[in-house]
SEMARZA-389051 format. One record per residue: residue number from 1; x, y, z of N, C-alpha, C, O, CB in turn. Coordinates in pm, 1 decimal, decimal comma, m for minus. Glycine has a CB too. Example, Ala and Ser with C-alpha at 12.3 -4.5 7.8 and 13.67 -1.06 7.14 Angstrom:
BEGIN
[site 1 [1319,0 m569,0 780,0] [1230,0 m450,0 780,0] [1320,0 m330,0 780,0] [1423,6 m331,9 846,5] [1130,8 m447,3 904,6]]
[site 2 [1285,0 m225,0 708,0] [1367,0 m106,0 714,0] [1290,0 3,0 787,0] [1340,9 113,8 803,9] [1408,4 m59,8 572,5]]
This chain:
BEGIN
[site 1 [m2128,1 m178,3 m615,3] [m1990,4 m225,8 m538,2] [m1910,2 m111,4 m536,8] [m1905,5 m59,9 m648,5] [m1903,8 m349,6 m609,1]]
[site 2 [m1854,5 m61,0 m463,5] [m1735,8 27,0 m462,0] [m1608,1 m19,9 m377,2] [m1604,1 m97,4 m281,7] [m1781,4 159,9 m409,0]]
[site 3 [m1521,4 39,2 m430,7] [m1389,7 m47,7 m392,2] [m1294,2 75,1 m444,3] [m1325,5 157,8 m529,9] [m1365,4 m224,9 m484,8]]
[site 4 [m1182,8 68,4 m379,8] [m1071,6 150,8 m403,5] [m964,4 83,9 m485,1] [m909,6 m21,1 m452,0] [m1018,0 195,7 m278,1]]
[site 5 [m937,0 156,8 m601,2] [m848,8 113,6 m683,4] [m689,6 120,8 m614,6] [m644,1 220,5 m558,6] [m871,0 196,8 m810,9]]
[site 6 [m627,3 7,8 m630,7] [m475,1 11,4 m589,0] [m383,9 77,1 m677,2] [m369,6 41,7 m794,2] [m420,1 m122,3 m574,0]]
[site 7 [m314,3 183,4 m618,2] [m252,7 284,7 m681,1] [m92,2 218,7 m705,2] [m41,0 134,0 m632,0] [m265,9 428,2 m585,3]]
[site 8 [m34,0 275,5 m816,5] [105,4 240,4 m822,1] [184,0 247,5 m706,3] [262,8 155,5 m684,6] [165,6 313,2 m909,6]]
[site 9 [173,5 362,2 m611,5] [239,1 377,5 m491,9] [197,4 250,1 m381,7] [275,0 197,1 m302,2] [200,2 526,2 m438,7]]
[site 10 [70,2 221,8 m399,2] [m0,1 101,5 m327,0] [118,1 m28,4 m350,6] [206,6 m65,5 m273,5] [m175,2 63,5 m409,3]]
[site 11 [87,8 m70,9 m463,6] [179,7 m180,5 m511,2] [318,8 m163,6 m480,3] [364,8 m261,2 m421,1] [171,7 m196,7 m652,7]]
[site 12 [402,5 m68,1 m502,3] [549,7 m44,2 m469,5] [540,1 m80,1 m316,7] [612,6 m172,9 m280,8] [610,4 121,6 m504,1]]
[site 13 [462,7 m21,3 m223,2] [486,2 m52,5 m112,3] [439,9 m184,5 m56,7] [468,0 m217,4 58,5] [449,5 38,7 m52,9]]
[site 14 [364,0 m266,1 m143,8] [311,5 m382,5 m115,4] [415,9 m481,0 m143,3] [433,7 m573,3 m63,7] [189,9 m404,2 m185,3]]
[site 15 [493,1 m468,6 m259,0] [604,2 m542,4 m293,5] [719,1 m496,7 m272,8] [812,7 m562,5 m318,2] [604,8 m572,5 m403,4]]
[site 16 [747,4 m377,0 m202,3] [856,1 m349,4 m135,4] [971,6 m297,1 m289,2] [1088,8 m333,8 m297,9] [900,6 m504,5 m28,8]]
[site 17 [912,7 m223,1 m375,9] [1004,5 m197,2 m502,3] [983,3 m30,7 m521,6] [939,5 49,8 m439,5] [948,4 m298,4 m655,9]]
[site 18 [1025,6 m10,3 m646,2] [972,3 155,2 m657,4] [885,5 162,8 m770,2] [878,4 69,6 m850,2] [1097,2 274,4 m684,3]]
[site 19 [809,8 281,5 m783,7] [702,3 309,2 m850,8] [746,1 275,9 m999,6] [667,8 216,4 m1073,7] [654,5 453,2 m822,2]]
[site 20 [880,9 317,8 m1045,6] [908,5 266,9 m1170,1] [889,6 112,4 m1184,3] [840,3 63,0 m1285,8] [1042,3 305,6 m1202,8]]
[site 21 [920,5 58,2 m1105,2] [925,8 m79,2 m1134,1] [786,1 m132,2 m1181,7] [760,7 m198,2 m1282,4] [975,2 m153,5 m1011,2]]
[site 22 [694,5 m82,3 m1074,8] [555,9 m99,0 m1109,7] [503,2 m59,2 m1251,4] [425,5 m133,9 m1310,8] [483,8 m26,4 m1015,6]]
[site 23 [547,5 63,2 m1307,0] [516,9 112,5 m1452,0] [569,5 m1,9 m1558,7] [496,5 m47,1 m1646,9] [598,4 265,7 m1481,9]]
[site 24 [724,0 m47,6 m1535,7] [786,6 m112,2 m1599,6] [703,9 m248,6 m1592,1] [639,8 m274,0 m1694,1] [920,5 m103,2 m1558,9]]
[site 25 [697,6 m316,5 m1514,5] [584,5 m437,5 m1516,2] [459,2 m405,1 m1563,1] [409,1 m502,3 m1619,6] [554,5 m494,0 m1382,2]]
[site 26 [404,5 m330,2 m1562,9] [276,4 m308,6 m1616,7] [305,9 m269,2 m1782,0] [228,5 m322,3 m1861,6] [196,1 m184,9 m1524,8]]
[site 27 [380,4 m206,7 m1821,3] [434,5 m184,6 m1962,9] [457,8 m312,8 m2055,2] [420,6 m324,9 m2172,0] [570,4 m112,7 m1950,0]]
[site 28 [522,9 m400,1 m1982,6] [581,2 m499,1 m2049,6] [492,5 m649,3 m2025,9] [520,6 m758,9 m2074,4] [734,6 m500,7 m1998,3]]
[site 29 [374,4 m613,7 m1932,7] [248,9 m693,0 m1971,0] [288,7 m816,3 m1853,2] [244,0 m930,9 m1858,0] [238,0 m748,7 m2165,0]]
[site 30 [384,3 m763,3 m1746,5] [430,5 m904,1 m1652,2] [325,7 m893,9 m1527,6] [358,0 m954,3 m1425,3] [621,2 m898,6 m1582,8]]
[site 31 [204,6 m823,2 m1528,5] [121,9 m809,6 m1414,7] [m18,2 m765,6 m1491,3] [m13,1 m715,8 m1603,7] [185,9 m695,9 m1298,7]]
[site 32 [m141,6 m787,2 m1423,7] [m259,5 m782,5 m1465,5] [m251,4 m644,8 m1526,1] [m169,5 m562,5 m1485,3] [m362,8 m810,7 m1361,7]]
[site 33 [m350,3 m615,6 m1639,5] [m364,7 m478,4 m1659,3] [m426,6 m380,5 m1597,2] [m534,2 m402,8 m1541,6] [m400,4 m465,8 m1745,4]]
[site 34 [m369,8 m257,2 m1596,3] [m424,6 m142,6 m1516,4] [m546,7 m93,6 m1562,2] [m574,2 m87,1 m1682,0] [m336,4 m32,5 m1512,1]]
[site 35 [m631,4 m54,0 m1459,9] [m764,9 22,7 m1509,2] [m737,1 180,0 m1509,8] [m681,1 241,8 m1419,2] [m900,6 m10,4 m1401,9]]
[site 36 [m790,9 237,9 m1639,3] [m763,5 371,6 m1639,6] [m845,8 459,6 m1555,0] [m968,0 447,0 m1563,0] [m769,5 413,4 m1763,7]]
[site 37 [m799,3 540,7 m1480,9] [m898,0 634,4 m1381,0] [m886,8 764,9 m1406,6] [m798,4 821,3 m1342,1] [m870,2 625,2 m1229,3]]
[site 38 [m958,4 840,8 m1491,8] [m929,1 957,2 m1540,3] [m816,3 943,5 m1659,9] [m784,6 835,0 m1708,6] [m888,4 1042,3 m1424,2]]
[site 39 [m753,8 1086,2 m1704,4] [m662,5 1117,3 m1797,3] [m527,5 1047,4 m1794,8] [m464,7 986,7 m1881,5] [m646,3 1247,3 m1789,8]]
[site 40 [m498,1 1081,4 m1640,8] [m352,4 1038,9 m1596,7] [m319,3 954,3 m1484,1] [m211,8 939,1 m1426,2] [m281,4 1147,4 m1569,0]]
[site 41 [m446,7 896,1 m1462,1] [m426,0 758,9 m1346,0] [m456,6 646,2 m1366,4] [m570,6 620,8 m1405,4] [m490,2 760,1 m1231,0]]
[site 42 [m393,4 579,1 m1352,3] [m396,2 428,6 m1371,4] [m429,7 334,7 m1214,8] [m385,2 386,2 m1112,2] [m231,8 387,7 m1439,1]]
[site 43 [m485,5 237,7 m1205,4] [m483,0 147,4 m1112,7] [m552,2 18,1 m1108,0] [m624,8 m12,3 m1202,7] [m511,7 203,6 m1024,2]]
[site 44 [m539,7 m51,1 m1021,5] [m569,9 m199,3 m1025,1] [m716,9 m221,5 m927,7] [m758,5 m142,6 m842,9] [m423,1 m291,7 m956,7]]
[site 45 [m764,4 m321,7 m958,9] [m866,4 m362,3 m864,9] [m823,5 m446,4 m743,0] [m773,4 m549,2 m788,4] [m964,6 m435,9 m937,6]]
[site 46 [m821,1 m448,0 m615,9] [m772,7 m538,7 m516,8] [m810,8 m674,8 m556,1] [m720,4 m752,6 m525,7] [m823,8 m505,7 m380,8]]
[site 47 [m910,9 m733,4 m612,4] [m942,2 m864,6 m619,4] [m850,4 m886,2 m748,2] [m799,5 m997,8 m737,6] [m1107,2 m900,1 m627,9]]
[site 48 [m818,1 m836,7 m840,4] [m758,6 m882,6 m968,7] [m597,4 m909,1 m899,0] [m537,5 m1014,8 m919,0] [m773,5 m749,7 m1113,1]]
[site 49 [m541,1 m799,6 m817,9] [m406,4 m809,8 m784,5] [m386,6 m922,0 m686,7] [m290,6 m998,0 m699,2] [m356,5 m682,0 m731,4]]
[site 50 [m480,6 m935,9 m582,7] [m478,7 m1070,2 m501,9] [m497,7 m1214,6 m559,8] [m448,8 m1316,0 m510,1] [m580,7 m1060,2 m408,1]]
[site 51 [m582,9 m1208,7 m682,4] [m602,4 m1356,7 m772,3] [m450,8 m1353,1 m805,8] [m370,9 m1427,2 m748,5] [m726,2 m1359,5 m935,6]]
[site 52 [m414,0 m1261,8 m903,2] [m270,4 m1241,2 m953,8] [m170,3 m1298,4 m865,3] [m96,9 m1387,0 m909,0] [m236,6 m1095,1 m970,4]]
[site 53 [m160,0 m1259,1 m750,8] [m68,6 m1281,3 m666,9] [m77,7 m1437,7 m607,9] [23,1 m1499,1 m572,7] [m80,6 m1173,4 m566,6]]
[site 54 [m211,0 m1492,7 m602,1] [m229,5 m1633,9 m558,7] [m185,8 m1727,2 m685,0] [m134,1 m1836,2 m660,3] [m391,2 m1661,0 m511,6]]
[site 55 [m203,9 m1690,2 m807,3] [m192,2 m1740,0 m933,7] [m35,6 m1757,6 m974,3] [9,0 m1865,9 m1012,2] [m269,1 m1646,1 m1027,8]]
[site 56 [39,7 m1645,2 m962,9] [182,2 m1646,3 m989,1] [255,1 m1625,2 m866,7] [199,4 m1601,4 m759,5] [221,3 m1545,6 m1088,0]]
[site 57 [378,5 m1633,9 m882,4] [476,6 m1570,3 m791,4] [518,6 m1431,9 m810,3] [604,5 m1394,1 m890,0] [590,0 m1642,2 m792,9]]
[site 58 [454,0 m1363,1 m734,0] [495,4 m1205,6 m738,9] [622,3 m1164,5 m773,3] [714,1 m1172,4 m691,6] [480,7 m1142,9 m616,5]]
[site 59 [640,3 m1115,7 m900,1] [789,6 m1105,4 m922,5] [889,9 m1042,5 m806,3] [1012,1 m1056,0 m813,2] [805,0 m1019,4 m1046,8]]
[site 60 [827,3 m976,4 m705,6] [921,5 m907,7 m631,6] [899,5 m951,7 m480,6] [935,3 m877,9 m388,8] [907,4 m752,5 m655,7]]
[site 61 [853,8 m1045,1 m463,8] [846,1 m1125,3 m315,8] [934,5 m1232,3 m309,0] [940,7 m1300,9 m207,0] [704,7 m1189,5 m281,6]]
């Protein structure tokens, strides 16, 4: 199965917030943990974010 990870930029656009807000939510554990992709890149599996949005009220919507 191949999929594209959602980036910080993708989530910031999706939730209409800054990239810094995404980093803060991730740092404080207020969203699903990111998957490390390389040394400096993180992302999220689309199905993980979609399930989390379904189960929780997205903090920025």
